N, CA, C and O atoms as a DFTB+ gen file, in Angstrom:
620 C
 N C O
     1  1     -40.159      13.742       1.340
     2  2     -38.975      13.154       1.823
     3  2     -38.241      13.925       3.039
     4  3     -38.382      15.146       2.957
     5  1     -37.532      13.507       4.084
     6  2     -36.647      13.956       4.981
     7  2     -35.625      14.159       3.800
     8  3     -35.588      13.667       2.673
     9  1     -34.822      15.044       4.441
    10  2     -32.855      14.879       4.327
    11  2     -32.478      14.102       4.746
    12  3     -31.405      13.939       4.166
    13  1     -32.622      13.157       5.661
    14  2     -31.765      11.727       6.207
    15  2     -32.376      10.885       4.794
    16  3     -31.821      10.016       4.122
    17  1     -33.773      11.527       4.637
    18  2     -33.938       9.781       3.723
    19  2     -33.458       9.881       2.301
    20  3     -33.970      10.688       1.526
    21  1     -32.497       9.086       1.951
    22  2     -32.044       9.039       0.386
    23  2     -33.199       8.085      -1.036
    24  3     -33.069       7.934      -2.251
    25  1     -34.074       7.724      -0.188
    26  2     -34.880       6.893      -1.371
    27  2     -34.754       5.004      -0.321
    28  3     -33.877       4.824       0.524
    29  1     -35.499       4.229      -0.575
    30  2     -35.198       3.102      -0.284
    31  2     -34.389       1.766      -0.263
    32  3     -34.170       1.164      -1.313
    33  1     -33.956       1.318       0.930
    34  2     -33.221       0.753       0.460
    35  2     -33.538      -0.901       1.026
    36  3     -34.545      -1.393       1.535
    37  1     -32.188      -1.482       0.680
    38  2     -32.743      -2.921       0.722
    39  2     -31.262      -3.571       1.642
    40  3     -30.164      -3.593       1.086
    41  1     -31.475      -4.117       3.232
    42  2     -30.968      -4.272       4.313
    43  2     -30.470      -5.983       3.624
    44  3     -30.871      -6.933       2.954
    45  1     -29.526      -5.544       4.255
    46  2     -28.471      -6.896       3.398
    47  2     -27.888      -7.478       2.308
    48  3     -27.246      -8.500       2.062
    49  1     -28.432      -6.230       1.553
    50  2     -27.346      -6.297      -0.147
    51  2     -26.906      -5.118      -0.065
    52  3     -27.746      -4.259      -0.335
    53  1     -25.593      -4.650       0.291
    54  2     -24.893      -3.832      -0.181
    55  2     -24.073      -3.890      -0.959
    56  3     -23.201      -4.753      -0.860
    57  1     -24.087      -3.057      -1.906
    58  2     -23.479      -2.746      -3.218
    59  2     -22.198      -1.936      -3.084
    60  3     -21.322      -2.128      -3.927
    61  1     -21.978      -0.954      -2.008
    62  2     -20.682      -0.361      -1.843
    63  2     -19.096      -1.218      -1.442
    64  3     -17.987      -0.695      -1.550
    65  1     -19.346      -2.502      -1.014
    66  2     -18.052      -3.670      -0.784
    67  2     -18.234      -4.765      -1.119
    68  3     -19.160      -5.116      -1.849
    69  1     -17.440      -5.444      -0.675
    70  2     -17.630      -6.950      -1.326
    71  2     -17.592      -7.745      -0.014
    72  3     -17.183      -7.038       0.907
    73  1     -17.760      -8.445       0.190
    74  2     -18.040      -9.330       1.436
    75  2     -16.425     -10.125       1.175
    76  3     -15.652     -10.082       0.217
    77  1     -16.360     -10.836       2.500
    78  2     -14.733     -11.310       2.498
    79  2     -14.602     -12.465       1.962
    80  3     -13.546     -13.078       2.117
    81  1     -15.765     -13.061       1.137
    82  2     -15.660     -14.342       0.570
    83  2     -14.970     -13.858      -0.941
    84  3     -14.435     -14.468      -1.867
    85  1     -15.312     -12.305      -0.633
    86  2     -15.505     -12.040      -2.566
    87  2     -13.490     -11.557      -2.557
    88  3     -12.935     -11.110      -3.561
    89  1     -12.825     -11.779      -1.333
    90  2     -11.479     -11.077      -1.970
    91  2     -10.602     -12.172      -1.098
    92  3     -11.036     -12.694      -0.071
    93  1      -9.246     -12.453      -1.689
    94  2      -8.493     -13.445      -1.298
    95  2      -7.244     -12.197      -0.843
    96  3      -6.897     -11.105      -1.292
    97  1      -6.886     -12.984       0.170
    98  2      -5.285     -12.520       1.264
    99  2      -4.165     -13.300       0.184
   100  3      -3.755     -14.457       0.087
   101  1      -3.938     -12.179      -0.470
   102  2      -2.468     -12.301      -1.534
   103  2      -1.262     -12.433      -0.447
   104  3      -0.858     -13.572      -0.214
   105  1      -0.851     -11.674       0.022
   106  2       0.254     -11.800       1.243
   107  2      -0.181     -10.974       2.543
   108  3      -1.254     -10.422       2.789
   109  1       1.195     -11.081       3.427
   110  2       0.503     -10.297       4.845
   111  2       2.172     -10.242       5.553
   112  3       3.131     -10.993       5.376
   113  1       2.033      -9.192       6.279
   114  2       3.252      -9.293       7.330
   115  2       4.126      -7.906       7.818
   116  3       4.042      -6.869       7.161
   117  1       4.695      -7.972       8.642
   118  2       4.866      -6.323       9.362
   119  2       6.178      -6.084       8.579
   120  3       7.054      -6.880       8.242
   121  1       6.031      -4.503       8.355
   122  2       6.777      -3.848       7.701
   123  2       7.231      -2.085       8.596
   124  3       6.524      -1.194       9.067
   125  1       8.680      -2.267       8.474
   126  2       7.847      -0.247       8.642
   127  2       7.730       0.788       7.086
   128  3       8.266       0.948       5.989
   129  1       6.944       1.143       7.702
   130  2       6.205       2.781       6.622
   131  2       6.976       4.045       7.377
   132  3       7.189       4.619       8.445
   133  1       7.209       4.008       6.010
   134  2       7.725       6.208       5.978
   135  2       6.780       6.794       6.493
   136  3       5.693       6.240       6.330
   137  1       6.788       8.124       7.309
   138  2       5.734       8.861       7.096
   139  2       5.792       9.447       5.818
   140  3       6.308       8.939       4.822
   141  1       5.339      10.338       5.883
   142  2       4.960      11.829       4.936
   143  2       6.136      12.705       4.331
   144  3       6.547      13.403       5.258
   145  1       6.736      12.927       3.365
   146  2       7.610      13.372       2.991
   147  2       7.959      14.504       4.664
   148  3       8.823      14.098       5.441
   149  1       7.506      15.285       4.854
   150  2       7.737      16.542       5.968
   151  2       8.236      15.768       6.930
   152  3       9.295      16.141       7.435
   153  1       7.647      14.590       7.388
   154  2       8.373      14.378       8.939
   155  2       9.116      13.119       8.671
   156  3       9.176      12.286       9.576
   157  1       9.865      12.815       7.181
   158  2      10.669      11.521       6.875
   159  2      11.630      11.374       7.637
   160  3      11.811      10.397       8.365
   161  1      12.356      12.367       7.533
   162  2      13.772      12.592       8.466
   163  2      13.442      12.411      10.141
   164  3      14.401      12.743      10.837
   165  1      12.482      12.035      10.744
   166  2      11.934      11.990      11.670
   167  2      11.776      10.765      12.378
   168  3      10.615      10.377      12.510
   169  1      12.991       9.841      13.023
   170  2      12.736       8.321      13.349
   171  2      11.656       8.193      13.827
   172  3      11.132       7.200      13.324
   173  1      10.680       8.913      14.917
   174  2      10.103       8.496      15.903
   175  2       8.509       8.341      15.029
   176  3       7.704       7.510      15.451
   177  1       8.246       8.994      14.106
   178  2       7.449       8.905      13.015
   179  2       7.506       8.014      12.100
   180  3       6.618       8.298      11.296
   181  1       8.133       6.958      11.720
   182  2       8.117       5.622      11.336
   183  2       7.442       4.716      11.882
   184  3       7.700       4.458      13.058
   185  1       6.472       4.032      11.249
   186  2       5.678       3.340      12.194
   187  2       5.956       1.476      11.638
   188  3       5.943       1.037      10.488
   189  1       6.094       1.025      12.426
   190  2       5.648      -0.783      12.209
   191  2       4.380      -1.543      12.005
   192  3       3.831      -2.350      12.755
   193  1       4.001      -1.061      10.702
   194  2       2.233      -1.394      10.451
   195  2       2.196      -3.302       9.728
   196  3       3.023      -3.577       8.858
   197  1       1.508      -4.062      10.059
   198  2       0.726      -5.142       9.357
   199  2      -0.252      -4.954       7.908
   200  3      -1.459      -4.920       7.668
   201  1       1.034      -4.855       7.109
   202  2       0.065      -4.542       5.746
   203  2      -0.359      -5.888       5.259
   204  3       0.037      -7.034       5.469
   205  1      -1.356      -5.322       4.495
   206  2      -2.099      -6.973       4.357
   207  2      -2.205      -6.506       2.357
   208  3      -2.318      -5.327       2.019
   209  1      -2.149      -7.472       1.478
   210  2      -2.605      -7.292      -0.276
   211  2      -3.292      -8.330      -0.499
   212  3      -3.079      -9.539      -0.591
   213  1      -4.532      -7.341      -0.600
   214  2      -5.762      -8.604      -1.119
   215  2      -6.006      -8.011      -2.688
   216  3      -5.636      -7.036      -3.343
   217  1      -6.839      -9.175      -2.879
   218  2      -6.777      -9.182      -4.403
   219  2      -8.684      -9.352      -4.661
   220  3      -9.276     -10.431      -4.699
   221  1      -9.229      -8.185      -4.785
   222  2     -10.453      -8.334      -5.364
   223  2     -10.808      -8.737      -6.260
   224  3     -11.996      -9.032      -6.130
   225  1     -10.306      -9.026      -7.547
   226  2     -10.727      -9.072      -8.746
   227  2      -9.199      -9.018      -9.626
   228  3      -8.076      -8.706      -9.233
   229  1      -9.508      -9.296     -10.470
   230  2      -8.007     -10.312     -11.552
   231  2      -7.347      -9.418     -11.658
   232  3      -6.129      -9.563     -11.547
   233  1      -8.129      -7.678     -12.012
   234  2      -7.366      -6.707     -12.273
   235  2      -7.646      -5.693     -11.305
   236  3      -7.787      -4.530     -11.681
   237  1      -7.751      -6.035      -9.992
   238  2      -7.635      -4.959      -8.452
   239  2      -7.219      -5.700      -7.389
   240  3      -7.711      -6.762      -7.009
   241  1      -6.231      -5.068      -6.885
   242  2      -5.894      -5.526      -5.615
   243  2      -5.460      -3.961      -4.399
   244  3      -5.181      -2.802      -4.706
   245  1      -5.549      -4.469      -3.345
   246  2      -5.440      -3.393      -2.326
   247  2      -4.787      -3.531      -1.292
   248  3      -5.203      -4.434      -0.566
   249  1      -3.825      -2.925      -0.899
   250  2      -2.950      -2.551      -0.107
   251  2      -2.816      -1.992       0.901
   252  3      -2.108      -0.987       0.945
   253  1      -3.653      -2.624       2.353
   254  2      -3.703      -1.868       3.297
   255  2      -2.517      -2.367       4.899
   256  3      -2.257      -3.480       5.356
   257  1      -2.215      -1.430       5.197
   258  2      -2.357      -1.347       6.606
   259  2      -2.600      -1.886       7.885
   260  3      -3.110      -2.980       7.645
   261  1      -2.542      -1.772       8.877
   262  2      -2.967      -2.117       9.828
   263  2      -1.611      -1.769      11.076
   264  3      -0.390      -1.620      11.027
   265  1      -2.740      -1.757      12.198
   266  2      -1.870      -1.231      13.902
   267  2      -0.901      -2.243      14.163
   268  3       0.278      -2.094      14.483
   269  1      -2.000      -4.022      13.860
   270  2      -1.154      -5.530      14.685
   271  2      -1.971      -6.460      13.591
   272  3      -3.044      -6.342      12.998
   273  1      -1.163      -7.212      13.618
   274  2      -2.530      -8.501      12.805
   275  2      -3.589      -8.988      13.878
   276  3      -4.470      -9.781      13.545
   277  1      -3.490      -8.498      15.179
   278  2      -4.863      -8.482      15.871
   279  2      -5.393      -7.745      15.729
   280  3      -6.358      -7.742      16.493
   281  1      -5.342      -6.628      14.836
   282  2      -6.814      -5.390      15.016
   283  2      -6.911      -5.179      13.451
   284  3      -6.923      -3.997      13.106
   285  1      -6.960      -5.834      12.757
   286  2      -7.117      -6.327      11.655
   287  2      -8.967      -5.703      10.823
   288  3      -9.306      -5.755       9.641
   289  1      -9.747      -5.189      12.020
   290  2     -11.205      -4.630      11.690
   291  2     -10.897      -3.594      10.848
   292  3     -11.665      -3.622       9.886
   293  1     -10.118      -2.699      10.785
   294  2     -10.107      -1.625       9.994
   295  2      -9.229      -0.727      10.489
   296  3      -9.055      -0.281      11.623
   297  1      -8.398      -0.427       8.843
   298  2      -7.864      -0.115       8.491
   299  2      -7.361       1.010       9.135
   300  3      -8.178       1.809       9.592
   301  1      -5.859       1.280       9.289
   302  2      -5.326       2.087       9.504
   303  2      -5.028       3.442       7.887
   304  3      -5.139       4.650       7.678
   305  1      -4.718       2.485       7.324
   306  2      -4.701       3.430       5.586
   307  2      -4.453       2.687       4.615
   308  3      -4.422       1.488       4.893
   309  1      -4.219       3.031       3.316
   310  2      -3.928       1.993       1.844
   311  2      -2.963       3.035       1.270
   312  3      -2.881       4.260       1.359
   313  1      -2.184       1.967       0.574
   314  2      -1.317       2.950      -0.425
   315  2      -2.088       1.866      -1.629
   316  3      -2.134       0.666      -1.902
   317  1      -2.787       3.548      -2.248
   318  2      -3.810       3.102      -3.704
   319  2      -2.632       2.467      -4.779
   320  3      -1.786       3.250      -5.210
   321  1      -2.595       0.893      -5.241
   322  2      -2.292       0.770      -5.796
   323  2      -2.128       1.357      -7.120
   324  3      -1.058       1.596      -7.680
   325  1      -3.973       1.680      -7.808
   326  2      -4.081       2.299      -9.120
   327  2      -3.449       3.400      -9.292
   328  3      -3.223       3.622     -10.482
   329  1      -2.865       4.608      -8.182
   330  2      -2.122       5.666      -8.704
   331  2      -0.986       5.023      -8.821
   332  3      -0.541       5.555      -9.837
   333  1       0.298       3.754      -8.283
   334  2       1.461       3.884      -8.230
   335  2       2.110       4.226      -9.617
   336  3       1.500       3.740     -10.569
   337  1       3.337       5.039      -9.952
   338  2       3.624       5.443     -10.669
   339  2       5.800       4.702     -10.931
   340  3       6.736       4.812     -11.722
   341  1       5.502       4.132      -9.833
   342  2       7.186       3.293      -9.861
   343  2       7.086       2.557      -8.402
   344  3       6.663       3.075      -7.368
   345  1       7.559       1.271      -8.563
   346  2       7.818       0.273      -7.508
   347  2       9.197       0.245      -7.326
   348  3       9.421      -0.513      -8.269
   349  1      10.698       0.549      -6.696
   350  2      11.719      -0.055      -6.882
   351  2      12.068      -1.095      -5.520
   352  3      11.627      -1.140      -4.372
   353  1      13.111      -1.906      -6.295
   354  2      13.487      -2.655      -5.482
   355  2      14.745      -2.600      -5.221
   356  3      15.486      -2.948      -6.140
   357  1      15.459      -2.101      -3.761
   358  2      17.060      -1.293      -3.576
   359  2      17.183      -0.083      -4.592
   360  3      17.865       0.092      -5.602
   361  1      15.785       1.057      -3.582
   362  2      16.260       2.233      -3.856
   363  2      17.345       3.016      -3.266
   364  3      17.134       4.192      -2.970
   365  1      18.173       2.623      -3.122
   366  2      19.822       3.480      -2.762
   367  2      20.179       4.855      -3.250
   368  3      20.897       5.716      -2.741
   369  1      19.030       4.824      -5.115
   370  2      19.177       5.969      -6.073
   371  2      18.191       6.644      -5.354
   372  3      18.298       7.401      -6.319
   373  1      16.726       7.487      -4.116
   374  2      16.745       7.467      -4.159
   375  2      17.022       9.505      -2.938
   376  3      18.083       9.707      -2.346
   377  1      16.150      10.286      -2.916
   378  2      17.163      11.191      -2.412
   379  2      17.312      11.098      -0.977
   380  3      18.266      11.783      -0.607
   381  1      16.644      10.425       0.088
   382  2      16.175       9.888       1.214
   383  2      17.149       8.866       2.094
   384  3      17.526       8.759       3.261
   385  1      17.346       8.107       0.686
   386  2      17.918       7.220       1.308
   387  2      19.483       6.276       1.841
   388  3      19.778       5.080       1.823
   389  1      20.210       7.535       2.285
   390  2      20.958       7.588       2.665
   391  2      20.684       7.840       4.055
   392  3      21.147       7.058       4.886
   393  1      19.823       9.075       4.513
   394  2      19.482       8.701       5.516
   395  2      18.816       7.246       6.091
   396  3      19.076       6.448       6.991
   397  1      18.254       7.327       5.500
   398  2      16.621       5.411       6.258
   399  2      17.774       4.689       5.593
   400  3      17.343       4.611       4.443
   401  1      18.792       4.196       5.583
   402  2      20.170       3.297       5.866
   403  2      20.806       3.397       6.609
   404  3      21.555       2.535       7.069
   405  1      20.631       4.906       7.052
   406  2      21.621       4.793       8.436
   407  2      21.692       4.603       9.723
   408  3      22.572       4.263      10.514
   409  1      19.667       5.132       9.823
   410  2      18.969       5.444      10.635
   411  2      18.814       4.255      10.872
   412  3      19.282       3.800      11.915
   413  1      17.948       3.232       9.756
   414  2      17.357       1.488      10.450
   415  2      18.603       0.822      10.145
   416  3      18.461      -0.327      10.564
   417  1      20.241       1.002       9.411
   418  2      20.744       0.026       9.825
   419  2      20.678      -1.446       8.440
   420  3      21.136      -2.584       8.331
   421  1      19.893      -0.585       7.691
   422  2      19.121      -2.174       6.721
   423  2      20.231      -1.858       5.570
   424  3      21.064      -0.952       5.537
   425  1      19.934      -3.045       4.509
   426  2      20.452      -3.256       2.965
   427  2      19.460      -2.343       2.444
   428  3      18.725      -1.655       3.153
   429  1      19.465      -2.360       1.115
   430  2      19.009      -1.638      -0.171
   431  2      18.136      -2.893      -0.293
   432  3      17.029      -2.631      -0.764
   433  1      18.420      -4.755       0.136
   434  2      17.708      -5.248      -0.275
   435  2      16.721      -5.496       0.223
   436  3      15.731      -5.939      -0.359
   437  1      16.879      -5.108       2.099
   438  2      15.619      -4.907       2.731
   439  2      14.634      -3.891       2.982
   440  3      13.782      -3.709       3.851
   441  1      15.110      -3.134       1.690
   442  2      13.530      -1.949       1.387
   443  2      13.226      -2.197      -0.121
   444  3      13.736      -2.804      -1.063
   445  1      11.645      -1.070       0.241
   446  2      11.357      -1.210      -1.248
   447  2      10.865       0.229      -1.056
   448  3      10.758       0.797       0.030
   449  1      10.578       0.743      -2.276
   450  2      10.331       2.517      -2.678
   451  2       9.080       2.782      -3.274
   452  3       9.355       3.346      -4.333
   453  1       7.854       2.682      -3.172
   454  2       7.147       3.077      -4.014
   455  2       6.714       4.528      -4.574
   456  3       7.365       5.193      -3.769
   457  1       6.151       5.370      -5.290
   458  2       5.572       6.294      -5.480
   459  2       4.084       6.097      -6.091
   460  3       3.642       5.130      -6.710
   461  1       3.436       7.331      -5.721
   462  2       2.397       7.221      -6.735
   463  2       1.696       9.023      -6.948
   464  3       2.456       9.975      -6.775
   465  1       0.679       9.173      -7.209
   466  2       0.810      10.742      -7.447
   467  2       0.717      11.762      -6.540
   468  3       0.804      12.973      -6.746
   469  1       0.471      10.969      -5.174
   470  2       0.302      12.435      -3.956
   471  2       1.248      11.592      -3.510
   472  3       1.146      12.409      -2.595
   473  1       2.184      10.686      -3.166
   474  2       3.297      10.667      -1.825
   475  2       3.881       9.342      -1.926
   476  3       3.314       8.331      -2.339
   477  1       5.480       9.487      -1.363
   478  2       6.577       8.088      -1.730
   479  2       6.460       7.283      -0.435
   480  3       6.048       7.757       0.623
   481  1       6.930       5.807      -0.647
   482  2       7.021       5.595       0.757
   483  2       8.373       4.590       0.496
   484  3       8.995       4.188      -0.487
   485  1       8.449       4.428       1.986
   486  2       9.821       3.619       1.839
   487  2       9.196       2.676       3.052
   488  3       8.859       2.941       4.206
   489  1       9.193       1.259       2.141
   490  2       9.054      -0.161       3.651
   491  2       9.548      -1.012       3.473
   492  3       9.753      -1.772       2.527
   493  1       9.800      -0.919       4.509
   494  2      11.678      -1.455       5.293
   495  2      11.044      -3.327       6.044
   496  3      10.305      -3.325       7.028
   497  1      11.310      -4.148       5.649
   498  2      11.323      -5.549       5.858
   499  2      12.663      -5.786       6.703
   500  3      13.650      -5.077       6.896
   501  1      12.256      -7.225       7.182
   502  2      13.606      -7.737       8.326
   503  2      14.533      -8.153       6.903
   504  3      15.571      -7.523       6.702
   505  1      14.164      -9.095       6.063
   506  2      15.408     -10.136       5.674
   507  2      14.720      -9.701       4.120
   508  3      13.499      -9.607       3.989
   509  1      15.584      -9.480       3.094
   510  2      15.731      -9.410       1.831
   511  2      15.202     -10.438       1.379
   512  3      15.413     -10.413       0.166
   513  1      14.293     -11.873       1.803
   514  2      13.832     -13.012       1.490
   515  2      12.266     -12.465       1.201
   516  3      11.528     -12.759       0.261
   517  1      12.064     -11.730       2.129
   518  2      10.725     -11.043       2.784
   519  2      10.594     -10.241       1.885
   520  3       9.628     -10.546       1.185
   521  1      11.265      -9.060       1.448
   522  2      11.351      -8.182       0.571
   523  2      10.728      -8.491      -0.783
   524  3       9.697      -7.915      -1.131
   525  1      11.578      -9.748      -1.857
   526  2      11.811      -9.942      -2.597
   527  2      10.288     -10.330      -2.868
   528  3       9.588      -9.923      -3.796
   529  1       9.938     -11.203      -1.855
   530  2       8.170     -12.075      -1.580
   531  2       7.537     -10.678      -1.401
   532  3       6.605     -11.252      -0.838
   533  1       7.219      -9.541      -1.361
   534  2       6.617      -8.236      -1.083
   535  2       6.980      -7.579      -2.963
   536  3       6.026      -7.012      -3.497
   537  1       7.673      -7.645      -3.401
   538  2       8.006      -6.939      -4.151
   539  2       7.537      -7.735      -5.442
   540  3       7.505      -7.266      -6.579
   541  1       7.259      -8.738      -5.149
   542  2       7.255     -10.085      -6.481
   543  2       5.440     -10.447      -7.021
   544  3       4.858     -10.773      -8.056
   545  1       4.877      -9.946      -4.681
   546  2       3.013      -9.847      -5.590
   547  2       3.073      -8.571      -5.661
   548  3       2.094      -8.343      -6.371
   549  1       3.623      -7.381      -5.380
   550  2       2.912      -6.235      -5.923
   551  2       3.181      -6.041      -7.317
   552  3       2.262      -6.144      -8.129
   553  1       4.386      -5.762      -7.686
   554  2       4.550      -5.768      -9.129
   555  2       3.853      -7.124     -10.449
   556  3       3.863      -7.204     -11.677
   557  1       3.368      -7.914      -9.407
   558  2       2.106      -9.222      -9.842
   559  2       0.860      -7.927     -10.179
   560  3       0.583      -7.504     -11.301
   561  1       0.299      -7.519      -8.988
   562  2      -0.673      -6.649      -8.487
   563  2      -0.563      -5.633      -9.728
   564  3      -1.329      -5.824     -10.673
   565  1       0.331      -4.582      -9.778
   566  2       0.464      -3.536     -10.415
   567  2       0.348      -3.810     -12.278
   568  3      -0.040      -3.090     -13.198
   569  1       1.095      -5.717     -12.187
   570  2       1.321      -5.596     -14.160
   571  2      -0.618      -5.779     -14.430
   572  3      -1.097      -5.462     -15.519
   573  1      -1.706      -6.429     -13.035
   574  2      -2.545      -6.706     -14.088
   575  2      -3.497      -5.246     -13.781
   576  3      -4.604      -5.290     -14.318
   577  1      -3.291      -4.360     -13.230
   578  2      -3.886      -2.999     -13.663
   579  2      -4.334      -2.900     -14.917
   580  3      -3.641      -3.265     -15.867
   581  1      -5.830      -2.277     -15.091
   582  2      -5.941      -1.824     -16.311
   583  2      -5.371      -0.855     -16.695
   584  3      -4.765      -0.216     -15.835
   585  1      -5.332      -0.313     -18.251
   586  2      -4.431       1.097     -17.945
   587  2      -5.382       2.213     -18.120
   588  3      -6.144       2.247     -19.086
   589  1      -5.353       3.221     -17.114
   590  2      -5.899       4.136     -17.345
   591  2      -4.693       5.671     -17.244
   592  3      -3.671       5.713     -16.559
   593  1      -5.310       6.939     -18.274
   594  2      -4.280       7.981     -18.617
   595  2      -4.535       8.130     -17.319
   596  3      -5.237       7.682     -16.412
   597  1      -3.479       9.143     -17.622
   598  2      -3.211       9.810     -16.498
   599  2      -3.722      11.163     -16.125
   600  3      -4.422      11.569     -15.198
   601  1      -3.078      11.792     -17.264
   602  2      -3.999      13.302     -17.855
   603  2      -5.106      12.693     -18.746
   604  3      -5.334      11.665     -19.383
   605  1      -5.753      14.055     -18.402
   606  2      -6.737      14.346     -19.756
   607  2      -6.080      14.157     -21.396
   608  3      -6.223      13.415     -22.369
   609  1      -5.199      15.471     -20.933
   610  2      -4.596      16.524     -22.180
   611  2      -4.245      15.064     -23.445
   612  3      -3.737      13.947     -23.542
   613  1      -4.614      15.615     -23.831
   614  2      -3.801      14.373     -25.609
   615  2      -2.267      15.501     -26.360
   616  3      -2.450      16.632     -26.811
   617  1      -1.342      15.032     -26.321
   618  2      -0.216      15.523     -26.677
   619  2      -0.104      15.665     -28.018
   620  3       0.928      16.126     -28.505
């Protein structure tokens, strides 16, 4: 068997992803997404992205973002909901909020703060009603996650 051959393949029956008929789109829309912490205070680093929350199964959701609503074939990235440790509405107590508010001239009701084990995100929308909707669907997705231990050590 050659190096490139890893065994028999069954054409048409991939097992590493679900077909689009198996997932449902819960919510979608444009939001401004903060860059990684090193570039957070550089306004040009913030990008307007098209976000889509997909429901994969009862306890698994995916939050993907794309360049635009027309370019949804390949995502630019995702926020791994299985690793989210904080979801805040009205993030005025976050250390960088003052700069975010001053730069984007938005109220706290137009922003969400998400923290996972690798990164922190600010998501900014046009209206507080829009962000209420995002908060509600994300909160619902997070509360249905299966429980996972974050550390293998037992205290």
